[in-house]
N, C-alpha and C positions, 0 to 999 in steps of 0.2 A: 737505510744507511745514513749515519750521522756524518755530517761534513766535519773535516778535522782542519786545524790550523797548520800551515806549512812554513818552511823557512822563506819561501818566496813571496809570502804575503807581506803587506806593509802594515804597520802598526794602526793607522786609521782604519784600514780595511778590516782588521781583525776585530778592533773595538766596535766598529759599526754593526758587524754581523753577530758578535759574541760579547754584547756589553759587561757581562760578569768578568771579563779579562782585565778590565781596567784597573782592579785592585792588584793584579800581579805586577802590571807595569809600575804602578805606584810603588809597590814594595821593593822593586828594583831600581827606583830612582828615575825611571823613564816617564816624563811628563808628556802625557797624551796631547794636552791642549797647549798650544802656542810654540811647539817645536817644529818649525817648518820642514826641516830634514826628514822627519819621519814619513812624509807622504812621498819623498823621493828615493828611500833606501828601503830594501827588504829587511825583514826580521833578523835574518842572518847578519847583515851589515850592522843593525842596530845592536845585536848582542855583542858583536866585535867591538864596537865603539864603547859600550858599557862594561866590556870585559866580563861577560856572561857565557856560560856554557850553553850553547844553542840547544842541545839535546834536553838538558834539565829544564831550560825555559820552555821549550816546546811541551814537555811533559805537564809542567805547571799551567800552561795556557789551555791546553786541551782537557785537563781535569777541570778547570775553572768554567770552560766553555759548555761543559756537560751538566752544570749545576742549574 
């Protein structure tokens, strides 16, 4: 069974486990390096701050993580 990305994970946690997802974050203007709050907020909160649909973001991230 493949691990999947959830809304409760943090961005640094996601990128560490699934490096292919960094391009998805870049495409949405979420800078993985140097943005301290990312280690303190979960993906759901990050999506809200960046006005992104969490379900669509999760779909993109899980697709990228499988590559």
